[in-house]
Residue, then its C-alpha position, 0 to 999 in steps of 0.5 A: m776147367k776154367t775158360p781163357r777168359e777167366v784165366l786172364l781175368a784172374r791173372h790181371q785182377s791185381a792190376a785193377p786198383k793201379l788202373n783206377g788210380i791212374r784213372h782218378q789222376v787223369i780225371d782229377r787233373p785240370g784239362p789243357a784248356a784250363g791252363f791255356l789262358p794263364q800260360l798265354w798271358r805269362e808267355v805272350f803278354w807279360p814280357c812284352r807288357r810295355v809294347w802291348a801298353g803302347l799299342a793300346v794307347v796308340w789304338a785309343l788315340i786312333v779311335l779318339v781321332n776317328v770319332s772327333q773327325r765325325d760330324g752329325s750332318p748328312p752328306p751334301l748330296a742327300e740334302a736336296p735334289p739336284t737344281a735346275e742349273m746343275m741339270m742345265a750344266f750337265r746337259n750342255e757337257e753331254k751335248l759338248l761330248n756328243d759334238l766331240l765324239s761325232d767328228h770321229p768316223q765310226p769303226v768299220d765293220a770287220l770283213r765277213p769271213q768267206e764261207f769255207v767250202p771244202k774240196p776234195r782231198s784227191e783227185i779221184d772222182l768218186t762219182a765215176i766209181v759209183 
């Protein structure tokens, strides 16, 4: 007597060549990633090629202007330490600021909150009960 497995295998053995054909079609077909770039080019870039070309020209001009605005010299503050005159001017400004602020009274410290002492919640004297 045949087992159920052997019966099913015999019944479906005719489908094996069809399944192999389908398997080969799927394996031989290029994947979705292979057709992605050409499809992107056709759908996004090609219909609007004048717009994309215009944007590329604008970006090229922005880069050229940016590069032409640069100069090779270091920033002026990085060249030398501050001079004695600059330090004197800074100290004079600091003194002036201190003089201007010394006229204002210092803020008064906030009153300290009084210490909270809980009171009994009822009129009954609990010490008399004990």
